[in-house]
ZADO-1210 file (C-alpha; in nm, 4 decimals, padded with zeros to 6 digits):
<atoms>
<atom x="04.2150" y="02.5653" z="00.9905" code="UNK" pos="1"/>
<atom x="03.9332" y="02.8222" z="00.9885" code="UNK" pos="2"/>
<atom x="03.6898" y="02.5432" z="00.9003" code="UNK" pos="3"/>
<atom x="03.8107" y="02.3331" z="01.1955" code="UNK" pos="4"/>
<atom x="03.7789" y="02.6332" z="01.4263" code="UNK" pos="5"/>
<atom x="03.4213" y="02.6891" z="01.3155" code="UNK" pos="6"/>
<atom x="03.3320" y="02.3236" z="01.3731" code="UNK" pos="7"/>
<atom x="03.4733" y="02.3415" z="01.7275" code="UNK" pos="8"/>
<atom x="03.2859" y="02.6672" z="01.7907" code="UNK" pos="9"/>
<atom x="02.9627" y="02.5057" z="01.6741" code="UNK" pos="10"/>
<atom x="03.0123" y="02.2403" z="01.9393" code="UNK" pos="11"/>
<atom x="03.0388" y="02.5123" z="02.2048" code="UNK" pos="12"/>
<atom x="02.7510" y="02.7306" z="02.0825" code="UNK" pos="13"/>
<atom x="02.4831" y="02.4857" z="01.9667" code="UNK" pos="14"/>
<atom x="02.2085" y="02.5880" z="01.7260" code="UNK" pos="15"/>
<atom x="01.9452" y="02.3676" z="01.5578" code="UNK" pos="16"/>
<atom x="02.1116" y="02.3637" z="01.2113" code="UNK" pos="17"/>
<atom x="02.4135" y="02.4971" z="01.0211" code="UNK" pos="18"/>
<atom x="02.2203" y="02.7727" z="00.8458" code="UNK" pos="19"/>
<atom x="02.1291" y="02.9300" z="01.1798" code="UNK" pos="20"/>
<atom x="02.4914" y="03.0406" z="01.2326" code="UNK" pos="21"/>
<atom x="02.4558" y="03.2721" z="00.9317" code="UNK" pos="22"/>
<atom x="02.0882" y="03.3643" z="00.9865" code="UNK" pos="23"/>
<atom x="01.9826" y="03.7219" z="01.0421" code="UNK" pos="24"/>
<atom x="01.7853" y="03.8354" z="01.3412" code="UNK" pos="25"/>
<atom x="01.8048" y="03.7483" z="01.7114" code="UNK" pos="26"/>
<atom x="02.0035" y="03.4247" z="01.6613" code="UNK" pos="27"/>
<atom x="02.2651" y="03.5792" z="01.4309" code="UNK" pos="28"/>
<atom x="02.6298" y="03.5103" z="01.5140" code="UNK" pos="29"/>
<atom x="02.8381" y="03.7668" z="01.3184" code="UNK" pos="30"/>
<atom x="03.1645" y="03.5829" z="01.3884" code="UNK" pos="31"/>
<atom x="03.0762" y="03.2950" z="01.1553" code="UNK" pos="32"/>
<atom x="02.9828" y="03.5176" z="00.8630" code="UNK" pos="33"/>
<atom x="03.3065" y="03.7139" z="00.9090" code="UNK" pos="34"/>
<atom x="03.5171" y="03.3986" z="00.8643" code="UNK" pos="35"/>
<atom x="03.3628" y="03.2548" z="00.5469" code="UNK" pos="36"/>
<atom x="03.0427" y="03.2423" z="00.3482" code="UNK" pos="37"/>
<atom x="02.7870" y="02.9766" z="00.4346" code="UNK" pos="38"/>
<atom x="02.8158" y="02.8196" z="00.0881" code="UNK" pos="39"/>
<atom x="03.1925" y="02.7797" z="00.1218" code="UNK" pos="40"/>
<atom x="03.1531" y="02.6168" z="00.4642" code="UNK" pos="41"/>
<atom x="02.8959" y="02.3741" z="00.3238" code="UNK" pos="42"/>
<atom x="03.1208" y="02.2896" z="00.0256" code="UNK" pos="43"/>
<atom x="03.4170" y="02.2112" z="00.2519" code="UNK" pos="44"/>
<atom x="03.1910" y="02.0065" z="00.4781" code="UNK" pos="45"/>
<atom x="03.0585" y="01.8125" z="00.1787" code="UNK" pos="46"/>
<atom x="03.3912" y="01.7340" z="00.0125" code="UNK" pos="47"/>
<atom x="03.6223" y="01.7147" z="00.3137" code="UNK" pos="48"/>
<atom x="03.8069" y="01.3824" z="00.3058" code="UNK" pos="49"/>
<atom x="04.0912" y="01.2419" z="00.5158" code="UNK" pos="50"/>
<atom x="04.2244" y="00.9522" z="00.3074" code="UNK" pos="51"/>
<atom x="04.2904" y="00.8258" z="-00.0431" code="UNK" pos="52"/>
<atom x="04.0192" y="00.5668" z="-00.1134" code="UNK" pos="53"/>
<atom x="04.2524" y="00.3882" z="-00.3544" code="UNK" pos="54"/>
<atom x="04.4609" y="00.2737" z="-00.0570" code="UNK" pos="55"/>
<atom x="04.1691" y="00.0956" z="00.1063" code="UNK" pos="56"/>
<atom x="04.1910" y="-00.2844" z="00.1303" code="UNK" pos="57"/>
<atom x="03.9220" y="-00.5497" z="00.1100" code="UNK" pos="58"/>
<atom x="03.7672" y="-00.7167" z="00.4117" code="UNK" pos="59"/>
<atom x="03.9798" y="-01.0105" z="00.5200" code="UNK" pos="60"/>
<atom x="04.3099" y="-00.8319" z="00.4512" code="UNK" pos="61"/>
<atom x="04.5369" y="-00.8038" z="00.7602" code="UNK" pos="62"/>
<atom x="04.5303" y="-00.4228" z="00.7354" code="UNK" pos="63"/>
<atom x="04.1541" y="-00.3950" z="00.6850" code="UNK" pos="64"/>
<atom x="03.9845" y="-00.1419" z="00.9154" code="UNK" pos="65"/>
<atom x="03.6236" y="-00.0290" z="00.9374" code="UNK" pos="66"/>
<atom x="03.7599" y="00.3098" z="01.0446" code="UNK" pos="67"/>
<atom x="03.9822" y="00.3497" z="00.7370" code="UNK" pos="68"/>
<atom x="03.8113" y="00.6708" z="00.6240" code="UNK" pos="69"/>
<atom x="03.9041" y="00.8429" z="00.9505" code="UNK" pos="70"/>
<atom x="04.2704" y="00.8119" z="00.8542" code="UNK" pos="71"/>
<atom x="04.3801" y="00.7302" z="01.2087" code="UNK" pos="72"/>
<atom x="04.2390" y="01.0609" z="01.3351" code="UNK" pos="73"/>
<atom x="04.0547" y="00.8896" z="01.6221" code="UNK" pos="74"/>
<atom x="04.3795" y="00.7302" z="01.7471" code="UNK" pos="75"/>
<atom x="04.5683" y="01.0608" z="01.7281" code="UNK" pos="76"/>
<atom x="04.2931" y="01.2448" z="01.9147" code="UNK" pos="77"/>
<atom x="04.2710" y="00.9810" z="02.1877" code="UNK" pos="78"/>
<atom x="04.6485" y="00.9890" z="02.2389" code="UNK" pos="79"/>
<atom x="04.6564" y="01.3692" z="02.2469" code="UNK" pos="80"/>
<atom x="04.3792" y="01.3849" z="02.5084" code="UNK" pos="81"/>
<atom x="04.5765" y="01.1679" z="02.7523" code="UNK" pos="82"/>
<atom x="04.9148" y="01.3250" z="02.6732" code="UNK" pos="83"/>
<atom x="04.7962" y="01.6799" z="02.7366" code="UNK" pos="84"/>
<atom x="04.6032" y="01.6359" z="03.0607" code="UNK" pos="85"/>
<atom x="04.6942" y="01.4881" z="03.3987" code="UNK" pos="86"/>
<atom x="04.3732" y="01.3694" z="03.5698" code="UNK" pos="87"/>
<atom x="04.2818" y="01.3533" z="03.9350" code="UNK" pos="88"/>
<atom x="04.2585" y="01.0251" z="04.1247" code="UNK" pos="89"/>
<atom x="03.8991" y="00.9333" z="04.0285" code="UNK" pos="90"/>
<atom x="03.8281" y="00.8029" z="03.6785" code="UNK" pos="91"/>
<atom x="03.5140" y="00.6698" z="03.5144" code="UNK" pos="92"/>
<atom x="03.4508" y="00.4422" z="03.2145" code="UNK" pos="93"/>
<atom x="03.1201" y="00.4269" z="03.0301" code="UNK" pos="94"/>
<atom x="02.9795" y="00.4178" z="02.6787" code="UNK" pos="95"/>
<atom x="02.8564" y="00.7165" z="02.4828" code="UNK" pos="96"/>
<atom x="02.6518" y="00.7464" z="02.1656" code="UNK" pos="97"/>
<atom x="02.7356" y="00.9754" z="01.8744" code="UNK" pos="98"/>
<atom x="02.3882" y="01.0181" z="01.7321" code="UNK" pos="99"/>
<atom x="02.3603" y="00.9457" z="01.3584" code="UNK" pos="100"/>
<atom x="02.1893" y="00.7198" z="01.1070" code="UNK" pos="101"/>
<atom x="02.4648" y="00.7071" z="00.8457" code="UNK" pos="102"/>
<atom x="02.5114" y="00.4047" z="00.6233" code="UNK" pos="103"/>
<atom x="02.7942" y="00.2346" z="00.8105" code="UNK" pos="104"/>
<atom x="02.8016" y="-00.1252" z="00.9274" code="UNK" pos="105"/>
<atom x="02.8523" y="-00.0521" z="01.2975" code="UNK" pos="106"/>
<atom x="02.5563" y="00.1763" z="01.3745" code="UNK" pos="107"/>
<atom x="02.4090" y="00.0694" z="01.7085" code="UNK" pos="108"/>
<atom x="02.0548" y="00.0848" z="01.8435" code="UNK" pos="109"/>
<atom x="02.0327" y="00.1500" z="02.2183" code="UNK" pos="110"/>
<atom x="01.6724" y="00.2310" z="02.3160" code="UNK" pos="111"/>
<atom x="01.7607" y="00.3569" z="02.6654" code="UNK" pos="112"/>
<atom x="02.0005" y="00.6230" z="02.5394" code="UNK" pos="113"/>
<atom x="01.8851" y="00.9810" z="02.4626" code="UNK" pos="114"/>
<atom x="02.0111" y="00.9257" z="02.1061" code="UNK" pos="115"/>
<atom x="01.8931" y="00.5761" z="02.0205" code="UNK" pos="116"/>
<atom x="02.0792" y="00.5321" z="01.6881" code="UNK" pos="117"/>
<atom x="02.4463" y="00.6075" z="01.6451" code="UNK" pos="118"/>
<atom x="02.8076" y="00.5035" z="01.6831" code="UNK" pos="119"/>
<atom x="02.8977" y="00.3652" z="02.0245" code="UNK" pos="120"/>
<atom x="03.2137" y="00.4959" z="02.1861" code="UNK" pos="121"/>
<atom x="03.3881" y="00.3584" z="02.4955" code="UNK" pos="122"/>
<atom x="03.5301" y="00.6490" z="02.6949" code="UNK" pos="123"/>
<atom x="03.7549" y="00.6872" z="02.9988" code="UNK" pos="124"/>
<atom x="03.6994" y="01.0243" z="03.1648" code="UNK" pos="125"/>
<atom x="03.8107" y="01.2121" z="03.4717" code="UNK" pos="126"/>
<atom x="03.5193" y="01.1788" z="03.7140" code="UNK" pos="127"/>
<atom x="03.5236" y="01.5368" z="03.8468" code="UNK" pos="128"/>
<atom x="03.5560" y="01.7315" z="03.5207" code="UNK" pos="129"/>
<atom x="03.4234" y="01.4740" z="03.2676" code="UNK" pos="130"/>
<atom x="03.7348" y="01.5390" z="03.0557" code="UNK" pos="131"/>
<atom x="03.7760" y="01.2545" z="02.8046" code="UNK" pos="132"/>
<atom x="04.1177" y="01.0939" z="02.8512" code="UNK" pos="133"/>
<atom x="04.0926" y="00.8082" z="02.6037" code="UNK" pos="134"/>
<atom x="03.8250" y="00.6585" z="02.3813" code="UNK" pos="135"/>
<atom x="03.7589" y="00.3723" z="02.1411" code="UNK" pos="136"/>
<atom x="03.4996" y="00.3496" z="01.8656" code="UNK" pos="137"/>
<atom x="03.3061" y="00.0230" z="01.8774" code="UNK" pos="138"/>
<atom x="03.2872" y="-00.1273" z="01.5283" code="UNK" pos="139"/>
<atom x="03.1221" y="-00.4578" z="01.6172" code="UNK" pos="140"/>
<atom x="03.2309" y="-00.7996" z="01.7366" code="UNK" pos="141"/>
<atom x="03.5906" y="-00.8908" z="01.6599" code="UNK" pos="142"/>
<atom x="03.6971" y="-01.2189" z="01.5033" code="UNK" pos="143"/>
<atom x="03.9665" y="-01.2483" z="01.7684" code="UNK" pos="144"/>
<atom x="03.7772" y="-01.2763" z="02.0955" code="UNK" pos="145"/>
<atom x="03.9138" y="-01.1284" z="02.4160" code="UNK" pos="146"/>
<atom x="04.0376" y="-01.3777" z="02.6743" code="UNK" pos="147"/>
<atom x="03.8260" y="-01.2334" z="02.9591" code="UNK" pos="148"/>
<atom x="03.5394" y="-01.0881" z="02.7574" code="UNK" pos="149"/>
<atom x="03.4627" y="-00.7583" z="02.5878" code="UNK" pos="150"/>
<atom x="03.4075" y="-00.5455" z="02.8993" code="UNK" pos="151"/>
<atom x="03.7353" y="-00.6650" z="03.0570" code="UNK" pos="152"/>
<atom x="03.9265" y="-00.5873" z="02.7376" code="UNK" pos="153"/>
<atom x="03.7703" y="-00.2400" z="02.7052" code="UNK" pos="154"/>
<atom x="03.8584" y="-00.1425" z="03.0634" code="UNK" pos="155"/>
<atom x="04.2219" y="-00.2510" z="03.0336" code="UNK" pos="156"/>
<atom x="04.2630" y="-00.0839" z="02.6935" code="UNK" pos="157"/>
<atom x="04.1272" y="00.2481" z="02.8207" code="UNK" pos="158"/>
<atom x="04.3183" y="00.2278" z="03.1515" code="UNK" pos="159"/>
<atom x="04.6498" y="00.1425" z="02.9843" code="UNK" pos="160"/>
<atom x="04.8183" y="00.4684" z="03.0891" code="UNK" pos="161"/>
<atom x="04.6715" y="00.4707" z="03.4410" code="UNK" pos="162"/>
<atom x="04.7393" y="00.1219" z="03.5786" code="UNK" pos="163"/>
<atom x="04.9851" y="00.0672" z="03.8677" code="UNK" pos="164"/>
<atom x="04.9346" y="00.4277" z="03.9812" code="UNK" pos="165"/>
<atom x="04.6657" y="00.3944" z="04.2515" code="UNK" pos="166"/>
<atom x="04.3820" y="00.5453" z="04.0496" code="UNK" pos="167"/>
<atom x="04.0205" y="00.4838" z="04.1544" code="UNK" pos="168"/>
<atom x="03.7895" y="00.3656" z="03.8760" code="UNK" pos="169"/>
<atom x="03.4079" y="00.3896" z="03.8750" code="UNK" pos="170"/>
<atom x="03.2059" y="00.1685" z="03.6375" code="UNK" pos="171"/>
<atom x="02.8526" y="00.0378" z="03.5872" code="UNK" pos="172"/>
<atom x="02.7196" y="-00.3180" z="03.5764" code="UNK" pos="173"/>
<atom x="02.8121" y="-00.3753" z="03.2107" code="UNK" pos="174"/>
<atom x="03.1797" y="-00.3809" z="03.3093" code="UNK" pos="175"/>
<atom x="03.1822" y="-00.4952" z="03.6717" code="UNK" pos="176"/>
<atom x="03.2812" y="-00.8524" z="03.7496" code="UNK" pos="177"/>
<atom x="03.4828" y="-01.0046" z="04.0311" code="UNK" pos="178"/>
<atom x="03.7495" y="-01.1123" z="03.7816" code="UNK" pos="179"/>
<atom x="03.7850" y="-00.7544" z="03.6582" code="UNK" pos="180"/>
<atom x="03.8042" y="-00.6147" z="04.0132" code="UNK" pos="181"/>
<atom x="04.0735" y="-00.8661" z="04.1042" code="UNK" pos="182"/>
<atom x="04.2705" y="-00.7958" z="03.7851" code="UNK" pos="183"/>
<atom x="04.2596" y="-00.4211" z="03.8514" code="UNK" pos="184"/>
<atom x="04.3632" y="-00.4666" z="04.2139" code="UNK" pos="185"/>
<atom x="04.6649" y="-00.6688" z="04.0959" code="UNK" pos="186"/>
<atom x="04.7589" y="-00.3570" z="03.8952" code="UNK" pos="187"/>
<atom x="04.7262" y="-00.1223" z="04.1962" code="UNK" pos="188"/>
<atom x="04.3929" y="00.0164" z="04.0752" code="UNK" pos="189"/>
<atom x="04.0812" y="00.0229" z="04.2932" code="UNK" pos="190"/>
<atom x="03.7369" y="-00.0025" z="04.1355" code="UNK" pos="191"/>
<atom x="03.3808" y="00.0650" z="04.2446" code="UNK" pos="192"/>
<atom x="03.0721" y="-00.0367" z="04.0489" code="UNK" pos="193"/>
<atom x="02.7298" y="-00.1939" z="04.0440" code="UNK" pos="194"/>
<atom x="02.7213" y="-00.5631" z="03.9500" code="UNK" pos="195"/>
<atom x="02.4698" y="-00.8026" z="03.7963" code="UNK" pos="196"/>
<atom x="02.3745" y="-01.0945" z="04.0190" code="UNK" pos="197"/>
<atom x="02.4144" y="-01.3426" z="03.7312" code="UNK" pos="198"/>
<atom x="02.7840" y="-01.2652" z="03.6874" code="UNK" pos="199"/>
<atom x="03.0237" y="-01.5513" z="03.7521" code="UNK" pos="200"/>
<atom x="03.1605" y="-01.5877" z="04.1073" code="UNK" pos="201"/>
<atom x="02.8830" y="-01.3661" z="04.2461" code="UNK" pos="202"/>
<atom x="02.8436" y="-01.4805" z="04.6127" code="UNK" pos="203"/>
<atom x="02.5257" y="-01.6843" z="04.6662" code="UNK" pos="204"/>
<atom x="02.4712" y="-01.5375" z="05.0138" code="UNK" pos="205"/>
<atom x="02.4024" y="-01.1978" z="04.8531" code="UNK" pos="206"/>
<atom x="02.1205" y="-01.3467" z="04.6455" code="UNK" pos="207"/>
<atom x="01.9368" y="-01.4861" z="04.9471" code="UNK" pos="208"/>
<atom x="01.6791" y="-01.2723" z="05.1208" code="UNK" pos="209"/>
<atom x="01.6151" y="-00.9020" z="05.0893" code="UNK" pos="210"/>
<atom x="01.7917" y="-00.6370" z="05.2949" code="UNK" pos="211"/>
<atom x="01.5991" y="-00.3808" z="05.4943" code="UNK" pos="212"/>
<atom x="01.6544" y="-00.0123" z="05.4214" code="UNK" pos="213"/>
<atom x="01.9796" y="00.1035" z="05.5766" code="UNK" pos="214"/>
<atom x="02.1236" y="-00.2492" z="05.6095" code="UNK" pos="215"/>
<atom x="02.4250" y="-00.3822" z="05.4218" code="UNK" pos="216"/>
<atom x="02.6290" y="-00.6966" z="05.3686" code="UNK" pos="217"/>
<atom x="02.9961" y="-00.7320" z="05.2928" code="UNK" pos="218"/>
<atom x="03.2497" y="-01.0027" z="05.2246" code="UNK" pos="219"/>
</atoms>
């Protein structure tokens, strides 16, 4: 438990590397050294493991999961986040990157992100506070395709606990489509987002001409 507490504290007080939390001088943080020695922390970090590898199954097995080594921790955390916090009316869904270059099969490269290599996470957050309510780790394309596409499936998975309750959802053009907006409205959820002009059902009249500054069109 002390190890977990130190990991959380490191997320709150960020330093360039682990050793800095035990370093002497102006950056010294006595609290860390009072809990455990640096070597013990590094040993726990190195050998910490959540599951029994002997229970892993081969790819193609019905119970196969690329997230096996997390031991279901990500699902428990996501459920706890939503169970313990009641958000305001405005929610937001977007992707985040956990920066890393580990040897796992679902590392993503996104050149426009601050951290270009890492694990992509879909996250539903409260718009005002940025509190994460629910998240999913993206492990690559699934063999069982979603009926309405990936973005539609992600939104409805993350909004599962907030549909039919008059929440307002804000999204970017990766998610926004007229089909998604209609589906959310049918579940008493309003949505606002930018949209790509090549999306299906996008009105042709909006593609014609260029609006002057301050002008708008609606339908």
